All heavy atoms as TSV, in Angstrom:
chain	resi	resn	atom	element	x	y	z
A	1	MET	N	N	37.802	112.204	118.977
A	1	MET	CA	C	39.004	112.944	119.264
A	1	MET	C	C	39.094	114.102	118.269
A	1	MET	O	O	39.004	113.893	117.059
A	1	MET	CB	C	40.193	111.995	119.118
A	1	MET	CG	C	41.508	112.623	119.419
A	1	MET	SD	S	42.838	111.417	119.440
A	1	MET	CE	C	42.937	111.134	121.181
A	2	ASP	N	N	39.267	115.300	118.767
A	2	ASP	CA	C	39.320	116.441	117.851
A	2	ASP	C	C	40.772	116.734	117.470
A	2	ASP	O	O	41.715	116.182	118.027
A	2	ASP	CB	C	38.633	117.671	118.450
A	2	ASP	CG	C	39.338	118.237	119.666
A	2	ASP	OD1	O	40.157	117.515	120.243
A	2	ASP	OD2	O	39.053	119.390	120.032
A	3	ILE	N	N	40.931	117.610	116.496
A	3	ILE	CA	C	42.245	117.849	115.902
A	3	ILE	C	C	43.220	118.471	116.884
A	3	ILE	O	O	44.424	118.199	116.825
A	3	ILE	CB	C	42.093	118.684	114.606
A	3	ILE	CG1	C	43.372	118.641	113.770
A	3	ILE	CG2	C	41.707	120.106	114.928
A	3	ILE	CD1	C	43.614	117.332	113.137
A	4	GLN	N	N	42.743	119.278	117.822
A	4	GLN	CA	C	43.639	119.899	118.803
A	4	GLN	C	C	44.268	118.831	119.702
A	4	GLN	O	O	45.449	118.912	120.038
A	4	GLN	CB	C	42.901	120.936	119.665
A	4	GLN	CG	C	42.122	121.991	118.928
A	4	GLN	CD	C	42.903	122.688	117.810
A	4	GLN	OE1	O	43.953	122.250	117.398
A	4	GLN	NE2	N	42.366	123.765	117.295
A	5	GLU	N	N	43.477	117.868	120.107
A	5	GLU	CA	C	43.997	116.774	120.938
A	5	GLU	C	C	45.025	115.959	120.164
A	5	GLU	O	O	46.042	115.555	120.719
A	5	GLU	CB	C	42.858	115.864	121.385
A	5	GLU	CG	C	41.884	116.494	122.342
A	5	GLU	CD	C	40.708	115.579	122.644
A	5	GLU	OE1	O	40.762	114.390	122.289
A	5	GLU	OE2	O	39.749	116.067	123.247
A	6	ILE	N	N	44.740	115.720	118.904
A	6	ILE	CA	C	45.635	114.919	118.081
A	6	ILE	C	C	46.965	115.640	117.883
A	6	ILE	O	O	48.030	115.049	117.981
A	6	ILE	CB	C	44.977	114.589	116.732
A	6	ILE	CG1	C	43.792	113.648	116.961
A	6	ILE	CG2	C	45.973	113.960	115.774
A	6	ILE	CD1	C	42.951	113.384	115.753
A	7	ARG	N	N	46.910	116.929	117.624
A	7	ARG	CA	C	48.146	117.687	117.396
A	7	ARG	C	C	48.991	117.810	118.658
A	7	ARG	O	O	50.192	118.021	118.576
A	7	ARG	CB	C	47.810	119.069	116.847
A	7	ARG	CG	C	47.375	119.003	115.406
A	7	ARG	CD	C	47.498	120.330	114.708
A	7	ARG	NE	N	47.291	120.149	113.281
A	7	ARG	CZ	C	46.299	120.680	112.600
A	7	ARG	NH1	N	45.423	121.456	113.197
A	7	ARG	NH2	N	46.178	120.461	111.309
A	8	SER	N	N	48.387	117.674	119.821
A	8	SER	CA	C	49.148	117.772	121.069
A	8	SER	C	C	49.882	116.472	121.405
A	8	SER	O	O	50.709	116.457	122.313
A	8	SER	CB	C	48.223	118.161	122.220
A	8	SER	OG	O	47.328	117.112	122.500
A	9	LEU	N	N	49.604	115.392	120.672
A	9	LEU	CA	C	50.252	114.108	120.938
A	9	LEU	C	C	51.649	114.070	120.334
A	9	LEU	O	O	51.921	114.722	119.325
A	9	LEU	CB	C	49.420	112.965	120.344
A	9	LEU	CG	C	48.015	112.764	120.890
A	9	LEU	CD1	C	47.302	111.673	120.103
A	9	LEU	CD2	C	48.038	112.418	122.354
A	10	SER	N	N	52.524	113.281	120.946
A	10	SER	CA	C	53.858	113.071	120.381
A	10	SER	C	C	53.762	112.074	119.226
A	10	SER	O	O	52.718	111.450	119.003
A	10	SER	CB	C	54.806	112.547	121.455
A	10	SER	OG	O	54.447	111.229	121.808
A	11	ASP	N	N	54.866	111.902	118.508
A	11	ASP	CA	C	54.866	110.979	117.372
A	11	ASP	C	C	54.597	109.542	117.823
A	11	ASP	O	O	53.856	108.811	117.163
A	11	ASP	CB	C	56.204	111.046	116.633
A	11	ASP	CG	C	56.390	112.365	115.907
A	11	ASP	OD1	O	55.377	113.049	115.659
A	11	ASP	OD2	O	57.549	112.699	115.579
A	12	GLN	N	N	55.184	109.157	118.931
A	12	GLN	CA	C	54.965	107.801	119.464
A	12	GLN	C	C	53.499	107.616	119.866
A	12	GLN	O	O	52.900	106.586	119.577
A	12	GLN	CB	C	55.894	107.552	120.662
A	12	GLN	CG	C	55.729	106.203	121.299
A	12	GLN	CD	C	56.155	105.076	120.376
A	12	GLN	OE1	O	56.993	105.273	119.502
A	12	GLN	NE2	N	55.578	103.920	120.574
A	13	GLN	N	N	52.941	108.608	120.521
A	13	GLN	CA	C	51.540	108.530	120.936
A	13	GLN	C	C	50.618	108.485	119.723
A	13	GLN	O	O	49.592	107.801	119.744
A	13	GLN	CB	C	51.178	109.720	121.815
A	13	GLN	CG	C	51.807	109.685	123.184
A	13	GLN	CD	C	51.582	110.971	123.954
A	13	GLN	OE1	O	51.510	112.057	123.368
A	13	GLN	NE2	N	51.465	110.854	125.267
A	14	LEU	N	N	50.986	109.204	118.663
A	14	LEU	CA	C	50.179	109.180	117.436
A	14	LEU	C	C	50.129	107.778	116.846
A	14	LEU	O	O	49.053	107.300	116.474
A	14	LEU	CB	C	50.759	110.142	116.394
A	14	LEU	CG	C	50.335	111.582	116.465
A	14	LEU	CD1	C	51.090	112.403	115.434
A	14	LEU	CD2	C	48.847	111.733	116.256
A	15	SER	N	N	51.264	107.125	116.758
A	15	SER	CA	C	51.280	105.785	116.178
A	15	SER	C	C	50.520	104.791	117.056
A	15	SER	O	O	49.820	103.911	116.547
A	15	SER	CB	C	52.704	105.311	115.936
A	15	SER	OG	O	53.411	105.246	117.133
A	16	GLU	N	N	50.631	104.938	118.377
A	16	GLU	CA	C	49.876	104.060	119.280
A	16	GLU	C	C	48.377	104.303	119.144
A	16	GLU	O	O	47.588	103.352	119.110
A	16	GLU	CB	C	50.311	104.298	120.723
A	16	GLU	CG	C	51.696	103.810	121.037
A	16	GLU	CD	C	52.178	104.226	122.406
A	16	GLU	OE1	O	51.412	104.881	123.155
A	16	GLU	OE2	O	53.348	103.912	122.731
A	17	GLU	N	N	47.997	105.555	119.066
A	17	GLU	CA	C	46.580	105.897	118.922
A	17	GLU	C	C	46.030	105.390	117.587
A	17	GLU	O	O	44.898	104.916	117.508
A	17	GLU	CB	C	46.407	107.415	119.027
A	17	GLU	CG	C	44.975	107.870	119.094
A	17	GLU	CD	C	44.259	107.460	120.375
A	17	GLU	OE1	O	44.914	107.358	121.423
A	17	GLU	OE2	O	43.038	107.233	120.302
A	18	LEU	N	N	46.843	105.466	116.550
A	18	LEU	CA	C	46.417	104.988	115.234
A	18	LEU	C	C	46.174	103.481	115.251
A	18	LEU	O	O	45.146	103.009	114.756
A	18	LEU	CB	C	47.459	105.347	114.181
A	18	LEU	CG	C	47.115	104.991	112.748
A	18	LEU	CD1	C	45.883	105.753	112.282
A	18	LEU	CD2	C	48.289	105.279	111.836
A	19	SER	N	N	47.086	102.731	115.847
A	19	SER	CA	C	46.893	101.276	115.896
A	19	SER	C	C	45.681	100.919	116.758
A	19	SER	O	O	44.916	100.011	116.430
A	19	SER	CB	C	48.149	100.577	116.407
A	19	SER	OG	O	48.420	100.938	117.721
A	20	LYS	N	N	45.493	101.661	117.851
A	20	LYS	CA	C	44.330	101.424	118.713
A	20	LYS	C	C	43.028	101.717	117.963
A	20	LYS	O	O	42.051	100.968	118.064
A	20	LYS	CB	C	44.433	102.299	119.964
A	20	LYS	CG	C	43.342	102.052	120.978
A	20	LYS	CD	C	43.504	102.959	122.172
A	20	LYS	CE	C	42.599	104.140	121.951
A	20	LYS	NZ	N	42.522	105.068	123.070
A	21	THR	N	N	43.032	102.767	117.172
A	21	THR	CA	C	41.831	103.149	116.437
A	21	THR	C	C	41.525	102.153	115.324
A	21	THR	O	O	40.368	101.845	115.062
A	21	THR	CB	C	41.995	104.570	115.865
A	21	THR	OG1	O	42.412	105.446	116.913
A	21	THR	CG2	C	40.696	105.088	115.299
A	22	TYR	N	N	42.576	101.630	114.671
A	22	TYR	CA	C	42.357	100.591	113.660
A	22	TYR	C	C	41.735	99.345	114.292
A	22	TYR	O	O	40.821	98.734	113.707
A	22	TYR	CB	C	43.670	100.210	112.968
A	22	TYR	CG	C	43.996	101.037	111.753
A	22	TYR	CD1	C	45.213	101.693	111.646
A	22	TYR	CD2	C	43.107	101.151	110.688
A	22	TYR	CE1	C	45.526	102.448	110.530
A	22	TYR	CE2	C	43.402	101.901	109.576
A	22	TYR	CZ	C	44.614	102.547	109.493
A	22	TYR	OH	O	44.916	103.284	108.382
A	23	ARG	N	N	42.229	98.965	115.480
A	23	ARG	CA	C	41.647	97.809	116.178
A	23	ARG	C	C	40.187	98.063	116.546
A	23	ARG	O	O	39.340	97.172	116.436
A	23	ARG	CB	C	42.446	97.474	117.428
A	23	ARG	CG	C	43.661	96.611	117.138
A	23	ARG	CD	C	44.370	96.184	118.396
A	23	ARG	NE	N	45.461	97.165	118.592
A	23	ARG	CZ	C	45.668	97.841	119.708
A	23	ARG	NH1	N	44.927	97.642	120.761
A	23	ARG	NH2	N	46.650	98.708	119.794
A	24	GLU	N	N	39.904	99.287	116.982
A	24	GLU	CA	C	38.532	99.640	117.332
A	24	GLU	C	C	37.619	99.548	116.112
A	24	GLU	O	O	36.498	99.048	116.197
A	24	GLU	CB	C	38.500	101.057	117.903
A	24	GLU	CG	C	37.131	101.523	118.314
A	24	GLU	CD	C	37.138	102.959	118.821
A	24	GLU	OE1	O	38.211	103.508	119.091
A	24	GLU	OE2	O	36.030	103.515	118.937
A	25	LEU	N	N	38.107	100.004	114.960
A	25	LEU	CA	C	37.314	99.924	113.740
A	25	LEU	C	C	37.040	98.474	113.360
A	25	LEU	O	O	35.924	98.131	112.956
A	25	LEU	CB	C	38.026	100.651	112.595
A	25	LEU	CG	C	37.301	100.657	111.255
A	25	LEU	CD1	C	35.947	101.352	111.371
A	25	LEU	CD2	C	38.159	101.333	110.196
A	26	MET	N	N	38.030	97.621	113.505
A	26	MET	CA	C	37.837	96.210	113.205
A	26	MET	C	C	36.777	95.610	114.127
A	26	MET	O	O	35.886	94.881	113.676
A	26	MET	CB	C	39.153	95.445	113.363
A	26	MET	CG	C	39.052	93.988	112.979
A	26	MET	SD	S	40.586	93.098	113.179
A	26	MET	CE	C	40.796	93.162	114.956
A	27	ASN	N	N	36.841	95.934	115.409
A	27	ASN	CA	C	35.837	95.436	116.350
A	27	ASN	C	C	34.444	95.962	116.011
A	27	ASN	O	O	33.454	95.227	116.125
A	27	ASN	CB	C	36.212	95.820	117.779
A	27	ASN	CG	C	37.388	95.027	118.291
A	27	ASN	OD1	O	37.636	93.912	117.843
A	27	ASN	ND2	N	38.121	95.608	119.219
A	28	LEU	N	N	34.362	97.214	115.591
A	28	LEU	CA	C	33.067	97.773	115.203
A	28	LEU	C	C	32.502	97.058	113.982
A	28	LEU	O	O	31.297	96.822	113.892
A	28	LEU	CB	C	33.204	99.268	114.921
A	28	LEU	CG	C	33.398	100.161	116.142
A	28	LEU	CD1	C	33.750	101.575	115.714
A	28	LEU	CD2	C	32.151	100.164	117.008
A	29	ARG	N	N	33.376	96.715	113.047
A	29	ARG	CA	C	32.918	95.983	111.850
A	29	ARG	C	C	32.370	94.617	112.219
A	29	ARG	O	O	31.354	94.176	111.692
A	29	ARG	CB	C	34.060	95.846	110.855
A	29	ARG	CG	C	34.379	97.124	110.142
A	29	ARG	CD	C	35.516	96.945	109.184
A	29	ARG	NE	N	35.792	98.167	108.463
A	29	ARG	CZ	C	36.948	98.442	107.896
A	29	ARG	NH1	N	37.935	97.572	107.960
A	29	ARG	NH2	N	37.126	99.574	107.256
A	30	PHE	N	N	33.061	93.925	113.140
A	30	PHE	CA	C	32.571	92.622	113.591
A	30	PHE	C	C	31.230	92.756	114.296
A	30	PHE	O	O	30.318	91.954	114.082
A	30	PHE	CB	C	33.574	91.943	114.521
A	30	PHE	CG	C	34.750	91.339	113.810
A	30	PHE	CD1	C	36.033	91.610	114.239
A	30	PHE	CD2	C	34.578	90.511	112.715
A	30	PHE	CE1	C	37.122	91.063	113.593
A	30	PHE	CE2	C	35.657	89.957	112.055
A	30	PHE	CZ	C	36.929	90.235	112.500
A	31	ARG	N	N	31.115	93.776	115.145
A	31	ARG	CA	C	29.853	93.971	115.861
A	31	ARG	C	C	28.729	94.338	114.896
A	31	ARG	O	O	27.577	93.936	115.098
A	31	ARG	CB	C	30.032	95.041	116.931
A	31	ARG	CG	C	30.876	94.531	118.087
A	31	ARG	CD	C	31.204	95.557	119.119
A	31	ARG	NE	N	30.045	96.317	119.552
A	31	ARG	CZ	C	30.118	97.509	120.126
A	31	ARG	NH1	N	31.290	98.078	120.325
A	31	ARG	NH2	N	29.033	98.128	120.508
A	32	ALA	N	N	29.037	95.095	113.859
A	32	ALA	CA	C	28.012	95.453	112.873
A	32	ALA	C	C	27.575	94.214	112.092
A	32	ALA	O	O	26.392	94.057	111.770
A	32	ALA	CB	C	28.541	96.524	111.924
A	33	ALA	N	N	28.522	93.343	111.793
A	33	ALA	CA	C	28.199	92.136	111.033
A	33	ALA	C	C	27.322	91.184	111.833
A	33	ALA	O	O	26.517	90.442	111.257
A	33	ALA	CB	C	29.476	91.427	110.610
A	34	THR	N	N	27.444	91.212	113.147
A	34	THR	CA	C	26.651	90.318	113.991
A	34	THR	C	C	25.436	91.031	114.593
A	34	THR	O	O	24.827	90.516	115.525
A	34	THR	CB	C	27.512	89.731	115.120
A	34	THR	OG1	O	28.052	90.802	115.901
A	34	THR	CG2	C	28.637	88.883	114.568
A	35	ASN	N	N	25.123	92.203	114.080
A	35	ASN	CA	C	23.969	92.998	114.524
A	35	ASN	C	C	24.012	93.332	116.010
A	35	ASN	O	O	22.982	93.384	116.676
A	35	ASN	CB	C	22.659	92.288	114.183
A	35	ASN	CG	C	22.407	92.256	112.708
A	35	ASN	OD1	O	22.750	93.191	111.997
A	35	ASN	ND2	N	21.819	91.166	112.236
A	36	GLN	N	N	25.207	93.572	116.546
A	36	GLN	CA	C	25.355	93.953	117.945
A	36	GLN	C	C	25.712	95.428	118.098
A	36	GLN	O	O	25.914	95.903	119.200
A	36	GLN	CB	C	26.441	93.110	118.610
A	36	GLN	CG	C	26.103	91.650	118.688
A	36	GLN	CD	C	27.242	90.843	119.269
A	36	GLN	OE1	O	28.322	91.358	119.504
A	36	GLN	NE2	N	26.984	89.562	119.484
A	37	LEU	N	N	25.783	96.137	116.987
A	37	LEU	CA	C	26.186	97.535	117.022
A	37	LEU	C	C	24.967	98.414	117.267
A	37	LEU	O	O	24.001	98.385	116.508
A	37	LEU	CB	C	26.853	97.901	115.694
A	37	LEU	CG	C	27.556	99.241	115.624
A	37	LEU	CD1	C	28.689	99.300	116.627
A	37	LEU	CD2	C	28.097	99.463	114.231
A	38	ILE	N	N	25.010	99.190	118.335
A	38	ILE	CA	C	23.885	100.058	118.687
A	38	ILE	C	C	23.941	101.361	117.897
A	38	ILE	O	O	22.970	101.765	117.267
A	38	ILE	CB	C	23.884	100.335	120.203
A	38	ILE	CG1	C	23.642	99.027	120.951
A	38	ILE	CG2	C	22.830	101.369	120.558
A	38	ILE	CD1	C	23.830	99.124	122.441
A	39	ASP	N	N	25.103	102.030	117.914
A	39	ASP	CA	C	25.273	103.288	117.200
A	39	ASP	C	C	25.875	102.990	115.827
A	39	ASP	O	O	27.074	102.750	115.697
A	39	ASP	CB	C	26.197	104.220	117.988
A	39	ASP	CG	C	26.347	105.586	117.338
A	39	ASP	OD1	O	25.583	105.889	116.397
A	39	ASP	OD2	O	27.225	106.347	117.787
A	40	THR	N	N	25.059	103.008	114.802
A	40	THR	CA	C	25.529	102.658	113.463
A	40	THR	C	C	26.412	103.735	112.850
A	40	THR	O	O	27.023	103.514	111.813
A	40	THR	CB	C	24.339	102.394	112.528
A	40	THR	OG1	O	23.504	103.552	112.511
A	40	THR	CG2	C	23.547	101.197	113.000
A	41	ASN	N	N	26.501	104.884	113.470
A	41	ASN	CA	C	27.343	105.971	112.982
A	41	ASN	C	C	28.766	105.867	113.518
A	41	ASN	O	O	29.655	106.578	113.068
A	41	ASN	CB	C	26.736	107.309	113.380
A	41	ASN	CG	C	26.821	108.331	112.290
A	41	ASN	OD1	O	27.164	108.017	111.160
A	41	ASN	ND2	N	26.516	109.554	112.637
A	42	GLN	N	N	29.005	104.994	114.466
A	42	GLN	CA	C	30.309	104.878	115.108
A	42	GLN	C	C	31.421	104.482	114.135
A	42	GLN	O	O	32.517	105.048	114.219
A	42	GLN	CB	C	30.233	103.895	116.276
A	42	GLN	CG	C	31.433	103.927	117.173
A	42	GLN	CD	C	31.623	105.270	117.851
A	42	GLN	OE1	O	30.672	105.935	118.209
A	42	GLN	NE2	N	32.867	105.663	118.003
A	43	PRO	N	N	31.232	103.547	113.214
A	43	PRO	CA	C	32.322	103.240	112.270
A	43	PRO	C	C	32.734	104.447	111.434
A	43	PRO	O	O	33.921	104.652	111.177
A	43	PRO	CB	C	31.740	102.132	111.391
A	43	PRO	CG	C	30.718	101.489	112.245
A	43	PRO	CD	C	30.139	102.586	113.079
A	44	ARG	N	N	31.791	105.260	111.043
A	44	ARG	CA	C	32.116	106.460	110.267
A	44	ARG	C	C	32.949	107.431	111.099
A	44	ARG	O	O	33.936	107.999	110.619
A	44	ARG	CB	C	30.832	107.143	109.802
A	44	ARG	CG	C	31.095	108.457	109.087
A	44	ARG	CD	C	29.837	109.054	108.582
A	44	ARG	NE	N	29.434	108.276	107.421
A	44	ARG	CZ	C	28.347	108.497	106.715
A	44	ARG	NH1	N	27.523	109.456	107.066
A	44	ARG	NH2	N	28.058	107.773	105.679
A	45	LYS	N	N	32.584	107.615	112.356
A	45	LYS	CA	C	33.348	108.498	113.241
A	45	LYS	C	C	34.768	107.976	113.434
A	45	LYS	O	O	35.729	108.747	113.460
A	45	LYS	CB	C	32.655	108.623	114.597
A	45	LYS	CG	C	31.337	109.360	114.544
A	45	LYS	CD	C	30.671	109.350	115.907
A	45	LYS	CE	C	29.281	109.942	115.845
A	45	LYS	NZ	N	28.594	109.841	117.146
A	46	THR	N	N	34.893	106.671	113.554
A	46	THR	CA	C	36.198	106.060	113.753
A	46	THR	C	C	37.068	106.212	112.511
A	46	THR	O	O	38.262	106.505	112.610
A	46	THR	CB	C	36.042	104.574	114.119
A	46	THR	OG1	O	35.183	104.463	115.264
A	46	THR	CG2	C	37.374	103.936	114.449
A	47	ARG	N	N	36.481	106.048	111.333
A	47	ARG	CA	C	37.239	106.254	110.094
A	47	ARG	C	C	37.716	107.694	109.972
A	47	ARG	O	O	38.834	107.954	109.518
A	47	ARG	CB	C	36.388	105.882	108.873
A	47	ARG	CG	C	36.277	104.400	108.638
A	47	ARG	CD	C	35.758	104.073	107.252
A	47	ARG	NE	N	34.551	104.787	106.890
A	47	ARG	CZ	C	33.304	104.361	107.103
A	47	ARG	NH1	N	33.112	103.209	107.697
A	47	ARG	NH2	N	32.279	105.072	106.719
A	48	LYS	N	N	36.901	108.642	110.408
A	48	LYS	CA	C	37.309	110.045	110.363
A	48	LYS	C	C	38.433	110.319	111.356
A	48	LYS	O	O	39.332	111.118	111.087
A	48	LYS	CB	C	36.117	110.956	110.623
A	48	LYS	CG	C	35.172	110.982	109.440
A	48	LYS	CD	C	34.067	111.985	109.616
A	48	LYS	CE	C	33.176	111.972	108.383
A	48	LYS	NZ	N	32.286	113.114	108.349
A	49	ASP	N	N	38.401	109.661	112.513
A	49	ASP	CA	C	39.497	109.795	113.475
A	49	ASP	C	C	40.802	109.265	112.872
A	49	ASP	O	O	41.864	109.864	113.048
A	49	ASP	CB	C	39.184	109.050	114.772
A	49	ASP	CG	C	38.182	109.772	115.645
A	49	ASP	OD1	O	37.972	110.987	115.435
A	49	ASP	OD2	O	37.606	109.120	116.537
A	50	ILE	N	N	40.714	108.137	112.165
A	50	ILE	CA	C	41.897	107.578	111.513
A	50	ILE	C	C	42.434	108.563	110.486
A	50	ILE	O	O	43.651	108.796	110.403
A	50	ILE	CB	C	41.565	106.219	110.869
A	50	ILE	CG1	C	41.333	105.167	111.958
A	50	ILE	CG2	C	42.675	105.777	109.913
A	50	ILE	CD1	C	40.793	103.853	111.460
A	51	ALA	N	N	41.553	109.172	109.721
A	51	ALA	CA	C	41.978	110.146	108.719
A	51	ALA	C	C	42.655	111.347	109.366
A	51	ALA	O	O	43.672	111.846	108.867
A	51	ALA	CB	C	40.774	110.592	107.885
A	52	ARG	N	N	42.132	111.788	110.490
A	52	ARG	CA	C	42.754	112.914	111.203
A	52	ARG	C	C	44.151	112.543	111.691
A	52	ARG	O	O	45.094	113.331	111.579
A	52	ARG	CB	C	41.886	113.341	112.385
A	52	ARG	CG	C	40.659	114.090	111.996
A	52	ARG	CD	C	39.928	114.600	113.238
A	52	ARG	NE	N	38.585	114.981	112.878
A	52	ARG	CZ	C	37.496	114.269	113.144
A	52	ARG	NH1	N	37.585	113.148	113.826
A	52	ARG	NH2	N	36.309	114.684	112.764
A	53	LEU	N	N	44.277	111.358	112.256
A	53	LEU	CA	C	45.576	110.906	112.738
A	53	LEU	C	C	46.584	110.817	111.603
A	53	LEU	O	O	47.731	111.284	111.724
A	53	LEU	CB	C	45.438	109.548	113.437
A	53	LEU	CG	C	44.746	109.554	114.789
A	53	LEU	CD1	C	44.325	108.147	115.175
A	53	LEU	CD2	C	45.651	110.147	115.840
A	54	LEU	N	N	46.176	110.236	110.492
A	54	LEU	CA	C	47.076	110.105	109.351
A	54	LEU	C	C	47.453	111.466	108.781
A	54	LEU	O	O	48.590	111.674	108.351
A	54	LEU	CB	C	46.434	109.235	108.272
A	54	LEU	CG	C	46.299	107.753	108.605
A	54	LEU	CD1	C	45.487	107.039	107.530
A	54	LEU	CD2	C	47.664	107.120	108.765
A	55	THR	N	N	46.524	112.409	108.795
A	55	THR	CA	C	46.802	113.750	108.291
A	55	THR	C	C	47.854	114.445	109.130
A	55	THR	O	O	48.799	115.035	108.597
A	55	THR	CB	C	45.509	114.586	108.264
A	55	THR	OG1	O	44.566	113.951	107.398
A	55	THR	CG2	C	45.777	115.995	107.778
A	56	VAL	N	N	47.730	114.368	110.441
A	56	VAL	CA	C	48.707	115.009	111.317
A	56	VAL	C	C	50.070	114.337	111.172
A	56	VAL	O	O	51.107	115.016	111.128
A	56	VAL	CB	C	48.225	114.986	112.790
A	56	VAL	CG1	C	49.314	115.427	113.734
A	56	VAL	CG2	C	47.002	115.868	112.937
A	57	MET	N	N	50.086	113.019	111.047
A	57	MET	CA	C	51.354	112.322	110.849
A	57	MET	C	C	52.010	112.754	109.544
A	57	MET	O	O	53.226	112.974	109.483
A	57	MET	CB	C	51.133	110.804	110.877
A	57	MET	CG	C	50.760	110.278	112.239
A	57	MET	SD	S	50.337	108.541	112.235
A	57	MET	CE	C	51.960	107.817	112.221
A	58	ARG	N	N	51.216	112.903	108.515
A	58	ARG	CA	C	51.733	113.328	107.215
A	58	ARG	C	C	52.232	114.775	107.264
A	58	ARG	O	O	53.276	115.107	106.694
A	58	ARG	CB	C	50.638	113.185	106.153
A	58	ARG	CG	C	51.049	113.623	104.785
A	58	ARG	CD	C	52.004	112.641	104.161
A	58	ARG	NE	N	52.327	113.125	102.823
A	58	ARG	CZ	C	53.538	113.072	102.299
A	58	ARG	NH1	N	54.528	112.524	102.958
A	58	ARG	NH2	N	53.753	113.530	101.096
A	59	GLU	N	N	51.516	115.641	107.951
A	59	GLU	CA	C	51.949	117.034	108.106
A	59	GLU	C	C	53.312	117.108	108.778
A	59	GLU	O	O	54.187	117.862	108.361
A	59	GLU	CB	C	50.947	117.829	108.942
A	59	GLU	CG	C	49.670	118.174	108.248
A	59	GLU	CD	C	48.650	118.815	109.181
A	59	GLU	OE1	O	48.859	118.817	110.414
A	59	GLU	OE2	O	47.637	119.302	108.664
A	60	ARG	N	N	53.491	116.315	109.813
A	60	ARG	CA	C	54.770	116.304	110.531
A	60	ARG	C	C	55.883	115.739	109.659
A	60	ARG	O	O	57.023	116.201	109.715
A	60	ARG	CB	C	54.648	115.515	111.825
A	60	ARG	CG	C	53.805	116.218	112.849
A	60	ARG	CD	C	53.731	115.445	114.123
A	60	ARG	NE	N	52.836	116.123	115.061
A	60	ARG	CZ	C	52.578	115.665	116.268
A	60	ARG	NH1	N	53.131	114.548	116.697
A	60	ARG	NH2	N	51.756	116.332	117.061
A	61	ASN	N	N	55.555	114.746	108.859
A	61	ASN	CA	C	56.545	114.153	107.971
A	61	ASN	C	C	56.987	115.160	106.920
A	61	ASN	O	O	58.162	115.231	106.578
A	61	ASN	CB	C	55.961	112.905	107.311
A	61	ASN	CG	C	57.004	112.137	106.559
A	61	ASN	OD1	O	58.199	112.296	106.786
A	61	ASN	ND2	N	56.562	111.292	105.658
A	62	ILE	N	N	56.099	115.962	106.417
A	62	ILE	CA	C	56.428	116.965	105.407
A	62	ILE	C	C	57.307	118.053	106.012
A	62	ILE	O	O	58.261	118.522	105.383
A	62	ILE	CB	C	55.139	117.565	104.805
A	62	ILE	CG1	C	54.455	116.525	103.937
A	62	ILE	CG2	C	55.442	118.818	103.999
A	62	ILE	CD1	C	53.096	116.954	103.440
A	63	ARG	N	N	57.012	118.480	107.243
A	63	ARG	CA	C	57.809	119.519	107.891
A	63	ARG	C	C	59.241	119.084	108.143
A	63	ARG	O	O	60.169	119.865	108.048
A	63	ARG	CB	C	57.175	119.916	109.225
A	63	ARG	CG	C	55.950	120.752	109.074
A	63	ARG	CD	C	55.465	121.216	110.420
A	63	ARG	NE	N	54.057	121.575	110.318
A	63	ARG	CZ	C	53.216	121.539	111.317
A	63	ARG	NH1	N	53.623	121.177	112.506
A	63	ARG	NH2	N	51.967	121.875	111.145
A	64	VAL	N	N	59.429	117.821	108.481
A	64	VAL	CA	C	60.763	117.313	108.796
A	64	VAL	C	C	61.608	117.247	107.537
A	64	VAL	O	O	62.792	117.575	107.555
A	64	VAL	CB	C	60.673	115.921	109.476
A	64	VAL	CG1	C	62.029	115.271	109.602
A	64	VAL	CG2	C	60.003	116.054	110.825
A	65	ASN	N	N	61.024	116.813	106.449
A	65	ASN	CA	C	61.796	116.634	105.209
A	65	ASN	C	C	61.974	117.890	104.466
A	65	ASN	O	O	61.734	118.856	104.323
A	65	ASN	CB	C	61.133	115.613	104.300
A	65	ASN	CG	C	61.192	114.228	104.923
A	65	ASN	OD1	O	62.091	113.966	105.693
A	65	ASN	ND2	N	60.261	113.385	104.597
């Protein structure tokens, strides 16, 4: 997910996407631990998506206050 898509989401959608992405990261970790993960770069991409989501949420929080 790129930053333009993330910025177009509402606050509610951002929080839902963040929880979904955290769950996805947990599943990727389990799959990596059991050697079922094909793309070993996927956890890194997912962590970067989480960072992007948190950054946009923080930017919005700063603007409001």
